[in-house]
matplotlib code that plots the C-alpha trace (Angstrom):
import matplotlib.pyplot as plt

x = [20.4, 17.4, 14.9, 11.2, 10.2, 12.2, 11.3, 7.5, 7.8, 9.5, 7.0, 4.2, 5.3, 5.4, 2.1, 0.5, 2.4, 0.7, -2.7, -2.3, -1.7, -4.6, -6.9, -5.6, -6.3, -9.8, -10.6, -9.2, -9.8, -12.7, -11.5, -12.8, -13.8, -10.5, -8.7, -11.2, -10.3, -6.7, -7.4, -9.4, -6.7, -4.0, -5.8, -6.5, -3.0, -1.6, -3.9, -2.3, 1.4, 0.3, -1.1, 1.8, 4.2, 2.0, 1.9, 5.7, 6.3, 4.2, 5.9, 9.2, 8.3, 6.6, 9.8, 12.1, 9.8, 9.6, 5.7, 4.1, 1.8, -1.2, -0.4, 0.7, -2.8, -2.8, -6.7, -7.2, -5.2, -7.3, -10.5, -9.6, -8.7, -11.8, -13.9, -12.4, -13.6, -17.0, -17.1, -16.1, -18.7, -21.4, -20.5, -19.0, -19.9, -17.9, -14.9, -13.0, -12.2, -8.8, -7.9, -8.7, -6.4, -3.5, -4.0, -4.0, -0.4, 0.7, 2.5, 4.8, 5.8, 6.6, 8.5, 10.6, 11.1, 12.1, 14.8, 16.3, 16.8, 17.8, 20.3, 21.8, 22.1, 23.4, 26.2, 28.5, 26.3, 26.5]
y = [-10.1, -8.3, -9.1, -9.0, -8.6, -5.6, -3.9, -4.5, -3.2, 0.2, 0.7, -0.1, 2.8, 5.2, 4.0, 4.6, 7.8, 9.1, 7.6, 9.8, 12.8, 12.2, 11.5, 15.1, 16.6, 14.9, 16.1, 19.8, 21.0, 21.5, 19.0, 15.8, 14.2, 14.3, 13.2, 10.5, 9.4, 9.6, 7.3, 4.7, 4.4, 4.2, 1.5, -0.5, 0.3, -0.9, -4.2, -4.8, -4.6, -6.8, -9.5, -9.2, -9.9, -12.8, -14.4, -13.7, -15.7, -18.5, -18.5, -18.8, -21.5, -23.4, -22.9, -24.3, -27.5, -27.9, -27.1, -25.0, -21.8, -20.7, -17.0, -13.6, -12.4, -10.0, -10.5, -9.9, -6.7, -5.3, -6.3, -4.4, -1.3, -2.0, -1.8, 1.4, 2.8, 1.5, 3.0, 6.3, 5.9, 5.3, 7.9, 10.8, 13.5, 11.7, 9.7, 12.0, 9.8, 11.4, 11.2, 7.5, 6.9, 9.0, 6.8, 3.8, 4.9, 5.7, 2.4, 2.8, 5.9, 4.5, 1.9, 3.9, 6.4, 3.6, 2.1, 5.5, 6.1, 2.6, 2.5, 6.1, 5.4, 1.7, 1.7, 0.0, -3.0, -3.8]
z = [0.0, 1.7, 4.8, 3.6, 7.1, 7.9, 4.5, 5.3, 8.8, 7.8, 5.0, 7.0, 9.7, 6.7, 5.4, 9.0, 9.3, 6.1, 7.1, 10.4, 8.5, 6.0, 9.3, 10.6, 7.4, 7.2, 10.5, 10.5, 6.9, 4.7, 2.0, 3.8, 0.6, -0.8, 2.2, 2.8, -0.9, 0.4, 3.4, 1.6, -1.4, 1.1, 3.0, 0.0, -1.2, 2.0, 1.7, -1.5, -0.3, 2.7, 0.1, -2.1, 0.9, 2.2, -1.4, -1.7, 1.6, 0.3, -3.0, -1.2, 0.7, -2.1, -4.3, -1.1, -0.9, -4.9, -4.9, -7.1, -6.5, -8.5, -8.5, -6.5, -6.1, -8.8, -9.2, -5.5, -5.7, -8.6, -7.3, -3.8, -6.1, -8.1, -4.7, -3.9, -7.1, -6.5, -3.2, -4.7, -7.6, -5.1, -2.6, -4.6, -1.9, 0.5, -1.3, -3.8, -6.8, -7.7, -3.7, -4.1, -7.2, -5.3, -2.4, -4.5, -5.9, -2.5, -1.8, -5.1, -4.0, -0.3, -1.9, -4.1, -1.2, 1.1, -1.4, -1.8, 1.8, 2.6, -0.3, 0.4, 4.3, 4.5, 1.9, 4.1, 4.6, 1.0]

ax = plt.figure().add_subplot(projection="3d")
ax.plot(x, y, z, "-o")
ax.set_aspect("equal")
plt.show()
């Protein structure tokens, strides 16, 4: 069906590329708080993806061996997003809240774009 390792590697490359663009924007524009919000939000978003992939692997292994797993880490991902919002609330002059929220949504946009590119360019493999 799909290889989770390859999907995660592709999406990780896209996220690192976006983070590099955000760092350049932070360094060379006057919108440093917006770009820092994007950086923090995207980093938390990437952490959430990494955590989800790790929990999915544990879930798959548990299902193969007939064990149960507690959860897929939803509370930890929500806590990480809440932590980012707390950082933005504590330091609003450095971390822009709207930029942080857009950064938190970045991984979902990357997942959708990755799926569309993969589906469009790999038709012969299906």
